[in-house]
N, C-alpha and C positions, 0 to 999 in steps of 0.2 A: 719612618714617617712621623712627623711631628703633627699631632692633631690640632695644635694651636695655630699653625701656619695655614691660612685659608688658600694661599696660592698653590700649595702642594696638594690639597685635597680636591680641588676642582679638576674635572677631566678636561683634557685638551681636545679642541675640536679636530675632527678628522679632515685631512686635506682633500680627500676624495669627494666629500660632499660639496665643496666649493667648485670643483671642476664639473661635477654633475650639473649644478645650477647654471654654470656658464654654457655648457653644451645644450641644455634645455632652452635657454634664452636664445641662443643662436638658431636652434631648430625652429622655434616659434617665429622668429623673424625671417629666416631664409627659406623655411619649408614651403610656405604658400607661394613664394616667388618661383621656386624651383618647380613646384607642381604646376603652376600656371604656364610656365615656359614649356614644360614637357607636354601639357595638354595642347598648347598651340602648335608645337612642332610635330607631334605625332598624331594629333587629331582624335584623342580618346576623351570620353566623357563630354563631348561637345553636343549640346542639344540639337536635335534635328528639326524641332518646331520653330516657328517664327511668329512674330507679334504683329505683322502687317499683312494686309490682304491683297495688295497689288503686286506688280512685278517690280522689284528693286532695280534701279538703274544706278549702279555703284561704281561706274567707271569714269566719272567726272565729265560726262557729256553735258553740254549746255543746249539752249534752244536752237542754236545754229546747226547742231548735229542732226536735228530732225527737219531742218529746212525752214524754220520759223525766222522771219525777218522782224525782230523786235529789239527794243533798247536792251542793252546788256544788263543793267541793274534797275530793277523796278522798286526796290526798297521795301517790298512786302511779298508775301507768299502768293502764289497764283495757281488757280485751277484752270489749266489750259486745255481747250478742246481743239484737236487737229482734225481737219476734214480735207484729205487730199483729193477727193472726187466730188467736191461740192457738199453743201449741207442739206442732206436729205433727212429722213425721219430719225435715224439713229443719231445723227449729228445734233439735231434739234433736241432730242431726249437728253443727250449729254450736256448741252448748253443749259437746259432747264435744271438738270441735276447739279451742275456746277453752281448755279445761282442759289438753289435750295441748300446746298452744303454751306455756302458762304453765309446764308441767313442763319443756318443751324449753329454756326459758331457763336452766336449770341454776342457777348461782350468782347470776344476776340475777333469779330467780323472785320474790324478796321485793319487787322493785320494781314488780311488776305483779299484777293480780288479774283475775278474770273475773266477769261479771254477766249476768243475764237480765232484760230488761224486757218484760213481756207485758201486753196490754190486757185479756185475758180470764183468768179463773181457770182453772188447769189441772185436768185430771181427777184424781181421788184417786190413781189408780195412777201417773200421771206425776209428781204431787207427791211421792209416797213414793219413787219412783225417783230424782228429783232430790235429795231430802234424803239418801238412802242413798249414792248414787254421787258426789255433788258437795257435800260438806259445807261447803266454803268459798265456794260460789256465792252472790254477793250478789243480792238480788231487788229489783226496782223496778217501780213502776207505769208504764203507758204509755198515752198518749192518741194514738191513730192520727192521723197528719198527712199521710201521702202513700202511699208504696209499701206494698202489702199483703204482700209477700214478706218472709220473715225475712232479716235482714242482720247481719253482724258488723262492728263499728266498733272502731277503735283510738281511745281517748280519753286525752288527756294529764292530768297531775295537777291541772290547773286546771279540768278539765271540758270542755275544747274538743275538738271532733271533729277528728281528723287524717286518717284513712283509712277507707274503706268497702269492704266486700267482699260479694258476693252469696252465695247458699247453695252454689254450686258452686265456691267458691274453693279454691285449693290451700293446704294447711296449711303446707308448706315455704316457700312464697312469703310468707305472712303472718308466719311466724316470722322469716324474713330481714328483712322490713320492720321488725318490732318490735325485733329485735336492733340494727338500724342506728339506729333512733330512740333506744333506750336508750344507745347508744354516744355519740351526739352531744348527748344531752340533759344539761342542767345541773340539771334539776329532777326530783323523784321518785326 
């Protein structure tokens, strides 16, 4: 060895180190995708909790599936109360709750509305009360299809059913769900 020749004194890099770096880069890129695919396929490490309070309607049903005769696209979110057997105390409570939730949206209130779909005509006194207390309440016809109890539905601007609540639902929970939907929504 000639000590004056610098090329001869420098150690040559090992080839194995470059291969190891390549394998690490591939593992960092492909590893999470393979793990996510395995989690989806085999259902492990999937959280059992949920972030919504109502019953999720995730099968693409629209208003017509529950018998509501309404325009297809309303261009905004809707709190829809269905009353298959007329609008009694539980129904009126849900109508009041829908309006309060709409008011509770504050600056986002213009993105949502509230509506009532009933299968039977209301009594004259109830009709006057609704007209006086809820002037912006939309009214739709309803053909009863299933459950006879009044329910509150969150409907997206395309007319699809998103969440369903029974008559004993908590207004704060519904408001939280609707705020979350409005936050992540790109429509309405």
